[in-house]
C-alpha positions, 0 to 999 in steps of 0.5 A: 500500500502506498501512503500519501506523503505530507510535508511539514513546512520546515521540510519544504524549506529544506528542499528549497534551500538545498535546491538554491545551493545546488543551483549555484553549483552546477547545471542540472543538479536541481533536476537531479535532486528533484528526481532523486527526492521523488524516487526516494519518497515514492520508495518510502511511501511503499516501504515506510519501515525501511528507514533507520529508527532514531531516538531523540529526547524531545517528545515531538520527535517520537518515532522519527526515521531517517533514509538517505536521498537516492544519489545524494547519500549525505542528504537525509530524509527524516520522517514519521509514518502512521497507517494513513500517511508518511510525514516528511519532517526534515531533509537535512545534510548529515553534517548538520547538528541533526537533533539541535536542528529539530528543536526549531520545528 
């Protein structure tokens, strides 16, 4: 069963930020990233338990999973899922302070 994908506002901002960065660093990278995100989210909507379950202390971060964007292994999708939807919480570079970044949700 394929779950519908819902983006939290910060996840949308993350995607736009990554696209703006890549747009400055080479032709075609934004298109490649867009396609890679689509492929990754399509996979996760079919197999949501694939991601590595992360444990954070903050209660809003309960049941967060992470999965790399295909072809952009340092770009991680952080998501939660229930029976009815796949919620994209953030898309962050692995070098960032992940837990600290989540606190501004």
